N, C-alpha and C positions, 0 to 999 in steps of 0.2 A: 422329888426329883422328876417324877413323871409329869408333874404340873409344869415345871420349867421346860421340859422337852416339848410338851404340847404347845407352849407359847412360841418357842423357836420355830417349830414346824409351821405354825400359823403365819408367822412373819415371813417365812421363806416362800411358802406355796400360795398364800392367800393375800399377797400384797395388792393394794388397790390399784385402780386404773391410773391414778395420779403418779405412780412411780414407774411407769412403763418406759421402755427404750424405743426411740423413734428412728428407724434406719434412714440414712441419707445416702442416696446413690446419684450417679451422674452419667452423662453421655454427651459425646461431641457430635454436632450436626453441622450442616452447611450453613454458615452464617450465624450460628448461635450455639450456646452451651446450655444444656438442660440439667437441672437438678430435680430429683423427686424426693419427697419426704412422706413417709408413711405415718398416719395418725389414726386415732380411734374414730370409729363412725360417730358422726354427730358432733365432733369437736369443733369449736369455733376458732377461727384463725384469721390473722391479718398480716399484711406485709407493707413496709414502707421503705423507700429508697431515696438516696441523694447521690451526689457525684462520686462519693467515696465508698459508701457502704449500702447494703440492703439488709434489713432486719426482719426476721420471721418470728411472729409470736403465736403460740398455740395456747389458748385460754383454758384454764381449768385443769391443766396437766402439769404436775410437778415432776417431770422426768427429764432425761438427757437425750440429746440427739446422738445417734451412733454415727460417727464420722470416719470409721475405719476404712470404708470403701468409697469415701467421697471423691478422692482424686486418683483412683486407680486406673481410670479409663480416659482421663482428659488431661490436657495441658493446662497450665496456669496463665494462659494468655488473656482470658477475660475475668476470671475469678482467681485472685491470688491466694486466698485462704478462707476457710470457714471455721468458726469457733463458737463456743458457748462458755460463758464465764462460770456459771453455777447451774445446778439443777433448777429447772423452771425458768431460767433466763432465756431471752430470745436467741435465736441462731443468727449469727452475724456473718455476712459474706463481705469480704474485703475485695472491692472491685479493682481490676488492673486495666480498665479501659473506660471510655465514656460510653457505657452501654445503656440500653433501655431494658428495664426489668419489667417483665409481665408474668402473670401467674393465673392458674385456674385449677379447679378441683376436678380430678379425673375419678369417676366412680364416686364412692362414698367416703373413701379413706386415703386418698393419695393427692397430695399437693404437688403440682407441677410448676416449676419456676424456670423461666427462660431468660437468659442474658444475651441480648442481641447486639451485634456490632452497630456502630453509628449509622453506617450505610443502610443496614437492614432496618434500623429504627426509623430512618427518614421515610421508609416506604410504608410505615405503619398507617393504618387507616385512622384509628382513634387512640387516644391515651386517656381514658376516663379513670376516675378514682377507683381504687380496689375496695372490695367489701370490708367494712370495719364492724366491730362488735357494737351492738346497740343501735344500728341504723341499717339502711339498705342502699347499696350502690352496685353498679355492674361494670364490667370491663369487656371491651372487644379487642382481642389480641390481633397483632399484625397478620398472623396466619396460624390456624389451629393445626399444628403438626401432630399426628397421632402419637400417643405414647408407645414407644417400642419396648421390646424385651431387653434392649441394651440399657435402658434407663431405669427400669424397675424390675422387681421379681415377677415371675410369670403369673402368680395368683393375684397380682394387683393390676394387671393390664385389662381393664374393663371400662366401658363408657356408660354413662347414665342413659337410660332409655328416654327418648323424646316423648313429651306429652303435649298435645296440642291444646292450649288453653288461651283464653282471651288475654290481651295485653293489660286489661284492667286489673288482673291479679297482681301485676307489678306494683300497684299502688296500695295494696292491702297492707295492714300492719303486720309486723313480724309475728310469727306464731310462737307458741311457748317452746321452752327448751326441749321438752320430750318429743315434740313434733317437728323440730327444726330440720331433721334429716329429710323428711318428706317435702318440706317447703324448699329446701335446697334444690331438689330435683325439679320442682316446678319452676324455680327461678332460672335454672340452666336452660330448660326447654323454651321458656318464654323469651329469654335473651337471645337464644339461637334464632328463633323466628323473627324477632325484631332486627337482629343483626343482618339477616339475609335481605330484608326489605330495605334497610338503611343503606347497605352496600350497593344495591341496585340503583337507588336514588343518587347516591354519591357518584357512582360511575357515570350515570347519564349527565349529571351536572358538570363533572370534570370534562367530559367530552365536548360540552358546549362552552367550555372556557369560563364557567362561573366560579369554580372553586379550584384550589390547588393545595398540595401538601405544604405544611409549614416550612419545610426545608427550602422550598423555592420561593416562598412568599415573605420570609423574614428579611427585613432590611434594617439598617442601623438607624438610630434616632436622627442622626444628621441627614440621612437620606430621606427619612419621612418628612423632615422639615423642609427639605429642598424639593419636594414633589407635591405641589399644591393640587395637581390633578387627581391624586389618589385620595378618595374620600373615605373617611372612617364611618362604618355602619354600626350603630348601636342597637342592640335588641333589648327592648324594654318590656318588663312584665312577662318575660319568656320563662315558662315553667319547664325548663330543660336543664340538664347538667351543663356546666361550662366545658366547652370543647376547645382545647388549646392548640390542637394540631391542624386546624383548618382555618383558612382565610377566604373571604368572599370578595372577589374583584370582578370587574368586567374584563373582556379580552384586551381592551386598550390598556387598562391599568396593569394587566399581567405583563405586557411587553415593556411598559415603562419601568416596572419594578425589576424585571429581568435585566434591563440595561443598567439601572442604578446598582444592582447587585454586582454586576461585572466590573464597574469602575469604583466600587466602594473600597476604602482603605482605612482601617480594616473592616471586615464585615462581622456582624454579630454571630454569624454562623460559625466563625472560627473559635474553637475552644482554646482559651489561653490558660496556661498554668499559672495559678495565683502566686503572688509574691511570697505568701506565707510558706510555700513549699521550697523556696530557694533563697530564703533570707539568711544568707551565709554569715552575716555579721552577728547573728544570735546563736550560732552553733557552738561557740566556746566562750570562755571567760578570760579575764586578764591573768589568771593563775599561770604559773610556768608550764611550758609544754610537757615536760616529763611528768609533772604531778597530774595533769589532766589525763594523759594517755595511760599512766599507771592505774589511776582510779577506775577508768572504764574497762581496762583489760582485766582487772581483778573481779569486776562485776559481771563479766560475760557469762561465766558458768556458775550456776546457782545450785540449789538442792537437787539431788538425784541426777547429777551430771547433765542437767538440762541447760540449753543455751537461752539466755535472756535476750530476746530480740530488741527490747528497748535499749539495753546496754550496747548491743552491737551497733545499732543505729547511732547512738551517741558517740561511739568510738569512730565510726566512719565520718561523722560530721566534724569531729575534732581534727582528724587527719586532713580533711578537705579545708578546714579553716586555716590550717597552717601551711597549705599548699602541697601536701604529700599525696599524690594521686595513686601511685602503685600500692602504697601501704593501705590506702582506703579500699582499693579493689580487693586486696587480700582479706581485709576484714569483712567485706561483703560476702565472701565465700563461706563465712561462718553462719550466715543467716539461712536457716531452713525451718519453715518455708521462706521464700524471698520476702524482703521488706516491701512495704507498699510503694515506696519511692525508690526502689532498687535501680530502675532504669535511669532515673534522674542522677543519682549518685554516680553511677557507672560512667555516664557521659561526661559529667563534670570532672571526674578523676582523669579521664582520657585527655580532656582539654588542658588540665593543669600540667600534664606531662608532655604536651605538644604532640599528641598522637590522634590519629583519626581512626576510630574503631569501626568494626563491622556490625556491632550490635544495633538493635533498634534505637533510633534517636527520638525520644519524646519531645525534643525541642524543635523538631523539623516543622517549618512553616510558622514559627512563633515570632519571626522578626518584626512583625507589625503590631504585636501586642503591647498594651500599655502597662505591662508588669515587668519585673526583673527577668522574666524568662526571655525577653527580647535580647538581652545581653548574651545569654548562653546560646541562644539560637544563632546569633551572628558568629560567635566563636566556634560553634560546632559545624557551621556551614559557611565558611569564609567566602565561598564563590557566589553566594546569594546575597548580594548587597543592594538589591533593588527592593523598594517598597518596605523600608525599615523604619522603626520608630526611634528617631535620634534622641528625643527628649527622655524616653524611658531608658535608653541605654546609658545616657549621661548620668541619670539619677542612680541607676544600678551600679555603675562604675564607682561613683563617689561613696557608695555605701559598703563596698567590698572591704574585707579585712586588709590591712597594709601588706601582708605577705602576698596575698592573692592579687591585689591591685598592681603591685610591682611586677608580678609574674605575667599577668595576662594583659595589662594595660598597654604596654608598647606593642604587643602583637595586635591588639584591637586597633590602635591608632594607625599602625602600618597598613592594616587591611582597609581602613577608611581612606587613607592617602592613596593607595593603589586604585581604589574605586573612584577617586576624584572628589571625595567628600572632605574638603579642606576644613570647614568649620567643625565638623564632628571630630576629625582627627586632632585638631588643636585643642578642642575641649577636653578630650581624653588625656592628652599630654599634660595639660595644666593640672589635672587631677593627680597624675602620676608624679609630676615634677615636685610636688609638695612632700613626697615621702621617699623618692628614689634619687640616686646619684645621677647627675647629668651626664657623667662619663660612661654610664652603662652602655655597652655596645648596641643592644637592641633598642634602647631608648634613643641613642644618637642616630641610629638608622631611621627611626620614625621621624625625628626632627629633620633629617635630610630630605625625606619624601615631602614633608609639609613645606619645606623651604622651596622646593621645586614648584609646588602648587602655588606658592605666593609670588612666583615670578623671580626667584633668586637662584638662577641656575649655578652661578659661581659658588655660592655657599653650599648648595647641595652637592656639587662635584667635589668640593674640598672635603666635606664630611665623609662622603662615601669613599674617597681615596684614602683618607686617614683610617677608616675602619677596615678597609680591604687590606691595607698594609700592616695592620695591627696584630695579626696572628691571634685571633680570638674566635669564638664559636660563630660569630656573625660575619667573619671575613669573607667566606665564599658568597654569602647572600649579597653583601655590599659590593663585591667584585662584579657579580652578575648585574646588579642595578646600575653600576657605573658604566658598564659596557652598553647596556640597553639605553641609557641616557645619551651616550655618545652616538648611538645608532639613530635615535630620534632627531638629534641635531645634525646628523651626518658629519661628525667630527672624527678626526683620527684619535686612536687610543694610545696613551703613553706606552712605550715599549716595556717598561717594568710591569705594567698591568697585564700585558700579553704574556710575558714570561711567567707571571704568577698564575695566570689562567692555565697555562700548560702544566704547571706543577700541580695545581688543584685537580685537574682532570685525571692525572695519574694517581693522586692520593685518595681521591674520593670515588674511584671507579667502582661500579656495582653498588653504589649507595643511592639513596633517594634523590640526592642533588646532583648526581653524575650527569644526567641528560641536560639539565639547565646549564651546567658548567661547559659541556661540550658545545652547546648551542652558542653560548657567549664567546667561546674561543673562536668559533667559525666566523661569527660576526666581527670580532676584533680584527682577525686576519684580513677580512674583506675590506673593512674600513681603512686599513693601512695600505690598501692597494694590491695585496697579494691574492688575487682572485683564483689563481691556479691552485695554491695550497688550500684556499677556502673551499673550493669545490671538491678537492680530494677528501678533505675532512667531512664534507657533507655526504659523500658517497658512503663513508664508513658509518656516519651517524644514521643514515637512512636504513641501514641493515637492522637496526633495533628500535627505531623510533619513526615508523612509517607515518603515523598520524601527523606529527609535527614537521617531518622532513619536507613535505610539499610546501607548507607555508614558508619555511626557511629558504627553500630553493627560490621561491618567488621573490622573497626579500633580497636575496643575493643578486638575482637578475635585474631587479629594479636599481639596486645600488650600482651594478656594473654598467647598466645603460646610461646612468647619469655621470659616473666618475671615471670609468676605465679609459685608458688610452686606446687609440684606434686599433692598433695591432692586437692588444690584449682583448679588446672587445670582440674582434673578429675571431680570434682563436677560441675563446671560451663560448661565445654565443652560438657559433656554428655547431659546436659539440653538445652544449647543454640543452639546446632547443630541439634537437633532432628527435622526432618521434613523440614529443610532448606538446605539440602546438595546440591541441584541443584542450589541454589542461590549464593553459595560461589565461589569466584575466585579459579582457579585451584592451584595457588601458595599457598594460604591459606589452602586449603584442603590438599595439599601435606604435608605442614609443620605440621599441626595438626595430620594427620595420622601417620607421622613419629614419633611424640612424643608419640602417643598412642602405637605404636609398641615398642618403647623403654621401656614403662612401662608395656608391656606384655598384652595389650588389643587389640587383633586382630580383633574382630568383629566390634567395633566402627571404627577402621581404614578402614576395608572393606566397611562399610557403607559410609564413607566420600569419598572413592576412587571410588565408584560406581556411584557417582553423575555425573551431566552433565559436560563435559569437551570438549576440542578441538577434532575435528574429522579429522583425527585420533588422539587418545590421544598421549601426549608427551612421550618421552622415560622415563623421570623421573617418570611419573605416572604409566607406565607399569611395571617398576621395583618395585615400591612401591606396586602395586597390587600383584606381585609375592611374595614379602616378606610377605605381609599380608596373602596370601594363605598358605605359608609355616608355618607361625605362627599358623594358624588354622588347620594344618595337612591336607592340600589339595594340595599334590604335583603335581597332574596332572593339576589342575587349574593354578598352578604357571608356569608349562611348557607352557601352552597355552598363558599366559600373556606375555612371552618373546619370542614368536615365531618370527623369522626374525631379532632378535637383536643379537649383538655380542659384545665381550669385556670381560675383566677379571671379572667384577662384574656379568655379565650374566653367564659366565662359572661357577662361584662359586654358583650362584642360581641353575643352573642345577645340580650341584654336590649335593647340599642339597636335591633337589627333588629326585635324584637317591638314596640317603641315606635313605630317608623316604620310598621309595618303595623297600628297601632292595636289591637294585642292587649295592652291595658293589664293585664289580669289576669296573663298570662304574664310580662309585663315586670316587674310588681311582685314576683313570686316570684323571677325571675332576679336582679333588683337586690338583693333581700334576701339571696339566696344569695352574691352577690359582695361584700356588705358596703356597698353604696351605699344607706344608709338613707334619705337625702333623696329619692332617685329612687324608692325603693320606696314611700314614703308618698305621693308625688305620683301614681305610677301606680295605687296602691290607691284613692286618692280619685277619679281619673278612671274607674276600673273599678267604682266603687261597691261595693268589696269590704269585707266585714265584718272586724272586728278579729281574729277567730279564724283567718283564712286566712293571715295573715302574722305573723311574729314581731315583737315590739316592738323598735324600734331600741335600740342600746346607749347612744348619746349622750343626755344629759339633755334637750337642746333638742328633738331629734326624738322622744324618748320622750313628752314632754309633748304635742307635736302629735298623736302617734299616739293617746294617751289621750283627748285632747279630741275627736278625730274619733269614737272609739268611744263616748264618752259622748253625743255628739249623736245618734248612730245609735240607741242604746239608748232614749233619751227620746222617740223619735218614735212608738212604738206602744202606749203605756200608756193614753191617754185614751179610746180607742174602747170599752173594756169597762165604763165607768161610766154612771150615770144622767145625763140631760141637764144638770141643774143642777150636779151634781158635775163633769161633764165640762167645763163652761164654766169652773169654778173651776180645774180642772187645766190647761186650755189656757192660762189666764192665767199660772199658775205656770210652766208649761213655756216660755211665751213669754219670761218674765223670765229663766229659766234658760238658754234658748237664746241670748238676747241676751248674757248674761254669758259663755257658752261661746264665742260668736263673737268677743266682745271679747278673751277670753284667747287664742284661736287667732290673732287678728290681732297680738296683742302678741308671740306666740312666733315668728311668721313675719315676717321683715324684708321690707318692701315698698319698692322704690326709687322 
């Protein structure tokens, strides 16, 4: 009995080093998350990482990592989970970001592992291989942040003493295992010295424009082929480690590469989610829905009441495969810790239910990728339709399960159509038409949008009218698009659509679509000529939609300026433009001012034209200002408005100004120069100008008047040079001639 007790005590208290527990702790820092792992002195370790995981191996120790405090002080934004399969197995970190993983040994027995954000990783100086067992390599981290007490226990917060040794020691063979601890300290000291010298050289080279970090130097293969000026430099027989984060270029090459990177589509620096993570067509089988859901539900909770994460993920994928977004999100709540692709599944579930969530969107910016992620990026960000990969989206759409394709396909096609991408929209519709009913409202609405893009407005109008009057979930959207289409073509809206819009505004008040419906009703009312009611509705709309109310007001004013009757225009324009002259676009102000001038209202026109405009104001606005000044009997202000301008229209304005200042001689010359013969003759008559000072008019009627005036002037001075009797006879003859000339002049001039 005592023998057995001795054996038990020996096993308990004298267990070997290989069965020890290695504590894992963590801390959150600015730009990175740090993990520390306590190991035995002299233990050999290595770490390797890829896009999804980082794996830490400690050689010669058959123990477990203590993960009880691994996530007590940090969030799971960079590292989603840390686990160890069995004793002696590597410690696996599941990454939740595209992070750079760096590590170093602090003291003799503390491994420090940093997970940096991609922005921080881009700033790293070097990314050299990490030390592996059986060989020698070194690493220069982006920045050596001291290990704080928040990351490790107090008794582990110590740094290795620096030893100044020649760099040749770095090339010595590895020492034996019993002296490995001593050589580790030598390595750290030598690397620190070399690191300092290398950083100094790199800093000086970068300041001279000879090198730059890889994040700025990377360009796509297509760009490299299109840049013959950038030469590749090969280092032959260089006995140095391969450095992947640095590129050597001249300052000219740097600028060319920067320009190419700006116009590249897509750039290799964009991280694209691979198709393997969103291949929805492989997430379920052809078995009945109930059988697959029941199977995975039963497998979620296993032994000891533990949740099986693989079964949870399979259940989520099955729900998404059949188009059930809310159910998939409820299943995601069972995953603790979160799944590796939790954010992907969450966004897809929101898309399937037609919701825009507030959670982090991993598909953001993936529109240009050549993977299936481009499809979900467009669906999650429908407003970003520029710089997208149409081919990748077409392929991804055709691979979707029938349930999901029928659900999101029309929505995708409608987004393409609204962005003016006719070919992409029709390609998606062809893929959906093979499995969906053509009468489906959302599908019919997408067909209507593509018909308008093809130049078939009548077909588009007919389809939208039919959907709007059909009393289905797409009727409000179809009604809005029908009214917007009428607004684009400046056509009247059928009365039944206006009545329907009024009913929908009341029915859907305080919903997401309420504001678009109100806007459509205001437009429809204005298109039918009832501008008074339209502006009343606009005032109410502006009380809760300030951002869009200004654009809508400008649209109504443009429509009113073109189509309203004179009385209606004056009534509404005088009221709606008061106090907002500076906010109106110049084109609209010019059009409204011109119509005010046509109706004889100079002061309102001047008020509109005095508002904010381009600096300097355009030629059109300056001419309108001159016209308004002349209409207000301000000739000198009109002359100031056209200073520096030339042209027939400007000459005519100057002539009108001269006429208002009673400078008839100058007015006659300017009218004659501008081709206004009638005004030139009148001004010449008023100025008592001889016929030699202005050119005869080209028109026959005014030419005769001009000649008659000249003849009358010539006949006035001949009688004074004769004898009295002869002079009397001449005056009688001139009197008869003058009477005939005046009669001919009156016949040539029409008198009302």
